[in-house]
C-alpha positions as CSV (number, residue, x, y, z in Angstrom):
1,M,31.6,11.3,3.1
2,Q,29.9,11.1,-0.3
3,L,26.6,12.0,-1.8
4,S,24.1,9.1,-1.4
5,N,23.3,6.8,-4.3
6,Y,19.7,7.5,-3.7
7,L,19.1,11.2,-4.3
8,K,17.2,13.2,-6.8
9,I,18.3,16.8,-7.4
10,F,15.8,19.3,-8.8
11,P,17.0,22.8,-9.8
12,C,14.7,25.6,-8.6
13,P,13.9,27.8,-11.6
14,E,12.2,30.4,-9.3
15,Q,15.4,30.6,-7.3
16,P,18.4,30.4,-9.7
17,G,21.4,28.8,-8.1
18,M,19.3,26.8,-5.6
19,N,18.4,23.1,-5.7
20,L,16.0,20.7,-4.0
21,V,17.8,17.6,-2.9
22,Y,15.5,14.7,-2.1
23,S,16.6,11.4,-0.5
24,T,14.4,8.5,-1.7
25,L,16.0,6.4,1.1
26,R,15.2,8.7,4.0
27,S,12.3,10.7,2.5
28,S,14.2,13.9,3.5
29,V,14.5,17.0,1.4
30,V,16.8,20.0,1.7
31,Q,17.4,23.1,-0.3
32,L,21.1,23.6,-1.2
33,P,22.8,26.4,-3.2
34,D,25.0,25.3,-6.1
35,D,28.2,26.0,-4.2
36,L,27.2,23.9,-1.2
37,L,26.1,21.1,-3.5
38,E,29.4,21.1,-5.4
39,A,31.2,21.1,-2.1
40,A,29.2,18.0,-1.1
41,R,30.1,16.3,-4.3
42,N,33.8,17.1,-3.8
43,G,34.0,16.2,-0.1
44,A,34.8,19.8,0.8
45,L,32.1,20.6,3.3
46,D,32.8,22.0,6.7
47,D,32.1,19.7,9.7
48,E,28.7,21.3,10.6
49,D,27.3,21.0,7.1
50,R,28.7,17.5,6.6
51,D,27.1,16.3,9.9
52,V,23.7,17.8,9.1
53,L,23.6,16.3,5.6
54,A,24.8,12.9,6.8
55,R,22.1,12.9,9.5
56,I,19.3,13.3,7.0
57,G,20.7,10.8,4.5
58,I,22.0,13.2,1.8
59,L,25.6,12.0,2.5
60,T,26.8,8.5,3.1
61,A,30.1,7.2,4.4
62,D,30.4,4.6,1.6
63,R,28.3,4.4,-1.5
64,A,29.2,0.7,-2.1
65,A,28.2,-0.2,1.4
66,E,25.0,1.7,1.1
67,Q,24.1,-0.2,-2.1
68,E,24.9,-3.5,-0.4
69,H,22.7,-2.6,2.5
70,L,19.8,-2.2,0.2
71,R,20.5,-5.4,-1.6
72,T,20.2,-7.3,1.7
73,I,17.8,-5.0,3.6
74,F,15.0,-7.7,3.8
75,A,17.3,-10.6,4.5
76,V,17.3,-10.1,8.3
77,P,14.1,-8.7,9.8
78,R,14.5,-6.1,12.5
79,P,13.8,-7.1,16.1
80,G,10.1,-6.5,16.9
81,T,9.0,-7.0,13.3
82,P,5.4,-7.9,13.4
83,F,3.7,-10.8,11.7
84,N,1.5,-9.2,9.0
85,A,-1.1,-11.5,7.6
86,I,-3.9,-10.7,5.1
87,V,-6.7,-13.1,6.2
88,V,-9.2,-13.8,3.4
89,L,-12.4,-14.6,5.2
90,N,-14.6,-15.1,2.1
91,L,-14.7,-14.5,-1.7
92,D,-18.3,-13.3,-1.6
93,C,-19.5,-9.7,-1.8
94,N,-22.6,-7.6,-1.5
95,L,-21.4,-5.4,-4.3
96,A,-21.1,-6.2,-8.0
97,C,-18.2,-4.1,-9.2
98,P,-17.7,-4.8,-13.0
99,Y,-14.0,-4.3,-12.8
100,C,-13.4,-6.4,-9.7
101,Y,-9.9,-8.0,-10.1
102,E,-11.1,-11.0,-8.1
103,D,-13.9,-11.7,-10.6
104,Q,-12.2,-14.9,-11.9
105,F,-12.4,-16.6,-8.6
106,R,-15.2,-14.9,-6.7
107,G,-18.2,-16.8,-5.3
108,K,-20.0,-17.8,-2.2
109,H,-16.8,-19.3,-0.7
110,Y,-16.2,-18.8,3.0
111,M,-13.5,-19.8,5.4
112,S,-14.7,-22.6,7.7
113,E,-14.8,-22.5,11.4
114,A,-12.2,-25.3,11.5
115,T,-9.8,-23.3,9.3
116,A,-10.3,-20.2,11.4
117,A,-9.5,-22.3,14.5
118,L,-6.4,-23.7,12.9
119,L,-5.3,-20.2,11.9
120,V,-5.7,-19.1,15.6
121,E,-3.8,-22.1,16.8
122,T,-1.0,-21.6,14.3
123,I,-0.5,-17.9,15.0
124,L,-0.5,-18.5,18.7
125,R,2.1,-21.3,18.4
126,E,4.3,-19.7,15.8
127,R,4.0,-16.0,16.6
128,V,2.4,-14.9,19.9
129,E,4.1,-17.6,22.0
130,K,7.4,-16.5,20.6
131,G,6.8,-12.9,21.5
132,Q,6.1,-11.6,18.0
133,P,3.6,-8.8,17.5
134,V,0.6,-9.6,15.2
135,K,-1.1,-7.4,12.7
136,L,-3.9,-8.9,10.7
137,T,-5.9,-7.5,7.8
138,F,-9.3,-9.0,7.3
139,Y,-10.0,-9.2,3.6
140,G,-12.6,-10.6,1.1
141,G,-14.7,-10.4,-0.9
142,E,-16.3,-8.4,1.8
143,P,-14.8,-9.3,5.2
144,L,-17.8,-7.9,7.2
145,L,-20.0,-10.6,5.7
146,S,-17.9,-12.9,8.0
147,L,-18.3,-10.9,11.2
148,D,-18.6,-14.1,13.2
149,L,-15.2,-15.2,12.0
150,I,-13.6,-11.8,12.8
151,R,-14.8,-12.4,16.4
152,A,-13.7,-16.0,16.5
153,I,-10.2,-15.1,15.3
154,S,-9.6,-11.7,17.1
155,V,-10.9,-12.5,20.6
156,P,-8.5,-15.4,21.4
157,L,-5.5,-13.8,19.7
158,R,-6.1,-10.5,21.6
159,E,-6.5,-12.3,24.9
160,A,-3.3,-14.3,24.4
161,A,-1.4,-11.3,23.2
162,L,-2.3,-9.4,26.3
163,V,-1.1,-12.3,28.5
164,K,2.1,-12.6,26.6
165,G,2.7,-8.8,26.5
166,V,2.8,-8.4,22.8
167,S,0.6,-6.2,20.6
168,F,-2.3,-7.5,18.5
169,S,-4.4,-5.4,16.1
170,F,-6.3,-5.8,12.9
171,S,-7.6,-3.7,10.0
172,L,-10.2,-4.1,7.4
173,V,-10.2,-3.8,3.6
174,T,-13.9,-3.2,3.2
175,N,-16.3,-1.7,0.8
176,G,-17.7,0.3,3.7
177,T,-21.4,-0.6,3.3
178,L,-21.6,-2.7,6.5
179,L,-19.2,-0.7,8.7
180,N,-21.8,1.3,10.7
181,R,-21.2,2.9,14.1
182,A,-22.3,-0.1,16.1
183,C,-20.1,-2.5,14.1
184,A,-17.1,-0.2,14.4
185,E,-17.5,0.2,18.2
186,E,-17.6,-3.5,18.7
187,L,-14.6,-4.2,16.5
188,V,-12.5,-1.4,18.0
189,A,-12.9,-3.1,21.4
190,L,-11.5,-6.3,19.7
191,G,-8.5,-4.6,18.2
192,L,-9.6,-2.8,15.1
193,A,-7.0,-0.2,14.2
194,G,-8.1,1.0,10.8
195,A,-10.1,0.4,7.7
196,K,-9.5,1.0,4.0
197,I,-12.7,2.0,2.1
198,T,-13.2,2.6,-1.6
199,L,-15.3,5.5,-3.1
200,D,-15.1,5.6,-6.9
201,G,-15.7,9.3,-7.3
202,P,-19.0,11.2,-6.9
203,A,-22.3,9.4,-6.6
204,E,-23.2,9.2,-10.3
205,L,-19.8,7.5,-11.0
206,H,-19.5,5.4,-7.9
207,N,-23.0,3.9,-8.2
208,V,-22.2,2.7,-11.7
209,S,-18.8,1.1,-10.8
210,R,-19.7,-0.1,-7.3
211,P,-23.4,-1.0,-7.2
212,F,-25.0,-3.4,-4.8
213,V,-25.7,-6.9,-6.2
214,S,-29.3,-5.7,-6.4
215,G,-28.2,-3.0,-8.8
216,N,-28.9,-0.1,-6.4
217,G,-26.2,2.4,-5.8
218,S,-24.0,2.0,-2.7
219,Y,-22.6,5.6,-2.5
220,E,-25.0,7.0,0.2
221,A,-24.6,3.9,2.4
222,I,-20.8,4.2,2.4
223,I,-20.7,8.0,2.8
224,R,-23.1,7.7,5.8
225,N,-20.8,5.1,7.4
226,V,-17.7,7.1,6.8
227,R,-19.3,10.1,8.5
228,D,-20.4,7.9,11.4
229,V,-17.2,6.1,12.1
230,Y,-14.2,8.2,11.0
231,D,-13.8,9.7,14.5
232,I,-13.3,6.3,16.1
233,V,-11.7,4.3,13.3
234,P,-8.6,5.6,11.3
235,L,-9.7,5.4,7.7
236,Q,-7.8,5.2,4.4
237,L,-10.1,6.4,1.6
238,G,-9.4,5.5,-2.0
239,G,-11.0,5.1,-5.3
240,N,-10.3,3.4,-8.7
241,F,-10.2,5.7,-11.6
242,T,-10.0,5.4,-15.4
243,Q,-8.6,7.6,-18.1
244,Y,-12.0,9.0,-18.7
245,N,-13.4,9.8,-15.3
246,Y,-10.5,10.8,-12.9
247,R,-11.1,14.5,-13.3
248,D,-14.5,14.0,-11.6
249,F,-13.1,12.4,-8.5
250,P,-12.4,15.6,-6.5
251,R,-16.2,16.2,-6.4
252,M,-16.4,13.3,-4.1
253,L,-13.9,15.0,-1.7
254,D,-16.0,18.2,-1.9
255,D,-19.0,16.1,-0.9
256,L,-17.2,14.8,2.1
257,L,-16.4,18.3,3.2
258,E,-19.9,19.5,2.7
259,R,-21.2,16.7,4.9
260,G,-18.9,18.0,7.7
261,I,-16.2,15.4,7.5
262,D,-13.0,16.9,8.9
263,P,-10.1,16.0,6.5
264,A,-7.6,16.1,9.3
265,K,-9.4,13.2,10.9
266,A,-10.5,11.3,7.8
267,G,-7.2,9.7,7.1
268,I,-5.0,9.3,4.1
269,V,-6.7,9.5,0.6
270,Q,-5.1,7.6,-2.2
271,F,-6.6,7.0,-5.6
272,A,-5.4,4.3,-8.0
273,P,-6.1,3.2,-11.6
274,V,-8.3,0.2,-12.3
275,I,-6.1,-2.8,-13.1
276,P,-7.1,-5.9,-15.1
277,K,-8.8,-8.8,-13.5
278,S,-6.4,-11.2,-11.7
279,G,-5.8,-14.4,-13.7
280,E,-6.3,-12.8,-17.1
281,K,-3.3,-13.7,-19.3
282,M,-3.6,-10.9,-21.8
283,V,-4.6,-7.2,-21.8
284,T,-5.5,-5.6,-25.1
285,D,-5.7,-2.0,-24.1
286,F,-5.8,0.4,-21.2
287,N,-9.6,0.9,-21.3
288,T,-10.1,-2.2,-19.1
289,G,-7.2,-1.5,-16.7
290,C,-3.6,-0.4,-16.4
291,T,-0.7,-2.8,-16.4
292,C,2.1,-0.2,-16.3
293,S,2.8,3.0,-14.5
294,Y,4.2,5.0,-17.4
295,E,1.2,5.7,-19.5
296,P,1.2,9.5,-20.0
297,W,-2.4,10.0,-19.0
298,L,-1.8,7.9,-15.8
299,M,1.2,9.9,-14.7
300,E,-0.7,13.1,-15.2
301,A,-3.8,11.7,-13.4
302,S,-2.0,10.5,-10.4
303,V,-0.2,13.8,-9.7
304,W,-3.3,15.9,-10.5
305,L,-5.5,13.8,-8.2
306,R,-2.9,14.0,-5.4
307,E,-2.8,17.8,-5.7
308,E,-6.6,18.1,-5.7
309,T,-6.7,16.0,-2.6
310,L,-4.1,18.1,-0.8
311,K,-5.7,21.3,-1.8
312,R,-8.8,20.3,0.1
313,G,-6.9,19.5,3.3
314,F,-6.9,15.7,3.0
315,P,-3.5,14.0,3.6
316,A,-1.9,12.0,0.9
317,P,0.8,9.3,1.2
318,K,4.3,10.5,0.3
319,P,7.0,8.5,-1.4
320,K,8.9,6.4,1.2
321,L,10.9,3.3,1.5
322,S,8.4,0.6,0.4
323,V,8.3,-2.8,-1.1
324,C,6.0,-5.5,-2.5
325,M,5.0,-7.8,0.3
326,V,6.5,-10.7,-1.7
327,E,9.9,-9.5,-0.3
328,L,8.9,-9.6,3.3
329,E,9.4,-12.9,5.2
330,H,6.8,-12.1,7.9
331,D,4.1,-11.0,5.5
332,L,1.6,-13.6,4.2
333,V,-1.8,-14.0,2.7
334,I,-3.9,-16.7,4.2
335,G,-6.7,-17.9,1.9
336,I,-10.2,-19.2,2.8
337,D,-8.9,-22.8,2.8
338,G,-5.8,-22.0,4.8
339,S,-3.5,-21.8,1.7
340,Y,-0.6,-19.4,1.8
341,Y,0.2,-16.8,-0.9
342,K,2.4,-13.7,-1.0
343,C,-0.1,-11.4,-2.6
344,P,-4.0,-11.4,-2.6
345,A,-4.0,-11.3,-6.4
346,F,-1.9,-14.5,-6.6
347,M,-4.9,-16.5,-5.4
348,A,-5.9,-16.8,-9.1
349,Y,-2.6,-18.6,-9.8
350,P,-2.4,-22.1,-8.3
351,E,1.3,-22.3,-9.2
352,L,2.0,-19.4,-6.8
353,R,0.5,-21.1,-3.7
354,I,3.4,-21.4,-1.2
355,G,2.0,-23.7,1.5
356,S,-0.8,-23.7,4.0
357,L,-1.6,-23.6,7.7
358,S,-1.2,-27.3,8.0
359,E,1.9,-27.7,5.6
360,G,3.9,-24.6,6.6
361,I,5.7,-22.4,4.1
362,A,7.5,-23.8,1.1
363,D,10.5,-22.2,-0.6
364,Y,9.2,-19.7,-3.1
365,R,12.4,-17.9,-4.1
366,E,12.4,-19.4,-7.6
367,S,8.6,-19.3,-8.3
368,H,8.4,-15.6,-7.2
369,N,11.8,-14.6,-8.7
370,M,12.9,-13.0,-5.5
371,D,16.2,-11.7,-6.8
372,V,14.6,-10.0,-9.9
373,W,15.7,-6.5,-8.8
374,K,19.1,-7.5,-7.3
375,K,21.1,-6.4,-10.4
376,E,23.3,-3.4,-11.0
377,E,20.7,-1.5,-13.0
378,C,18.3,-1.5,-10.1
379,L,20.8,-1.3,-7.3
380,S,22.3,1.9,-8.8
381,C,18.9,3.5,-9.5
382,A,18.0,6.4,-7.3
383,Y,14.5,5.2,-7.1
384,L,15.3,1.7,-5.7
385,P,14.1,2.6,-2.1
386,I,10.6,3.5,-3.3
387,C,10.4,0.7,-5.9
388,F,12.4,-2.5,-5.1
389,G,11.2,-4.1,-8.4
390,G,7.7,-2.6,-8.4
391,C,4.5,-4.6,-8.4
392,R,4.8,-8.3,-9.1
393,Q,1.1,-8.6,-10.0
394,L,1.5,-6.1,-12.8
395,T,4.5,-8.0,-14.2
396,L,2.4,-11.2,-14.0
397,L,-0.5,-9.6,-15.9
398,R,1.7,-8.3,-18.6
399,N,3.9,-11.4,-19.1
400,G,2.1,-14.3,-17.6
401,T,5.1,-14.8,-15.2
402,I,7.2,-12.9,-12.8
403,D,10.2,-12.6,-15.1
404,E,11.2,-9.0,-14.9
405,V,10.9,-5.9,-12.7
406,D,8.0,-3.6,-12.9
407,C,10.3,-0.6,-13.5
408,R,9.0,2.7,-12.2
409,R,11.9,4.9,-13.5
410,E,9.8,6.6,-16.3
411,Y,7.0,7.2,-13.8
412,Y,9.2,8.8,-11.1
413,D,11.2,10.7,-13.7
414,T,7.9,12.4,-14.6
415,V,6.1,12.8,-11.2
416,L,8.5,12.7,-8.3
417,E,9.6,16.4,-8.4
418,R,6.0,17.5,-8.6
419,I,5.1,15.2,-5.6
420,V,8.0,16.6,-3.5
421,R,7.0,20.2,-4.3
422,Q,3.3,19.3,-3.5
423,D,4.4,18.1,0.0
424,L,6.5,21.2,0.6
425,E,3.5,23.3,-0.2
426,Y,0.7,21.4,1.5
427,Q,2.1,19.0,4.1
428,R,5.5,20.3,5.0
429,S,5.2,19.2,8.6
430,K,5.0,15.6,7.4
431,L,8.3,15.7,5.5
């Protein structure tokens, strides 16, 4: 047995001679003394220690085979892999966020009833009838402006899935202004399994960055709905910060607590930086949005906000095996006209359209540079399981094409140890 390719080892200054060993492949962490770590390197462990470390992914039988496994990990989907589709119901919105990355192609554009019917027919024929579970994410614009289409799509799919004995569920990416208790109760009965809602900091910040089209602030409407539905709908709360306002965001979390929202039930909280508007070919600075993960202020902001979130009892996502949906065969974006894409942001790029409900899926390996990370530099990188080439949209924004990986090495070199230690302190049971 050998040490895995995909480990990060962090000495413990407070405990000389001890090390935190973290598997980026298995999200496991163990504390090992120097002598035991050296024995692991040299293949000199006793049977019990070897078996324990192999079970949690610290040891591997063959480093070359482990690397090859990751190179081909997405080639053959596992049995029971669901069909995951982001269904864009409209490109309209009742908010007027100045940084909206969809700004280049937004408007009063809605999926037609005919397209929705074709979507249902296609999913029934190609997925449900073949016994594949289905998970949809209704997206916009603001998807709840198309509540009639949510009903028209979810009701027949849910009924057919029940008959076929496969699972069907859907989630929402919503601004939260329309997700009141009555709406949530209706949608839960139709298969709603979660919602992602954005709050851009405390009221005075949020109301500037996410106002209603009328100009009025949306903060109170969203907070009221979060309070009214979080006990029946699993929520993921997030917010979009800049270099100049991120230190104010924890006050929004304090407000949630003061309003009686139980952080244990409120769901994961994850903040992200504002990124440039999709379709823009050039970014001149970081004031309008981030196109890379290794700006010093951003690395500090992401870890600081995560700790402030955990301190208040709200859960935060931990590093885990993850990948851009571009890589996943059974993940699609279905646009308002039935066009297929591999990322919602790609709707701004006609050359990245990969087919449609009526045409099927075209070969997109070359246009999306699918093998961009399948090179020695990436395959031998300890961060590969939590990166797999990073975000294709950020590469596209920087270069105008998907011609290189969105390397996260510098980012994780700076933040991963702090994240692992945060989880050991605040959410040990989730490791």
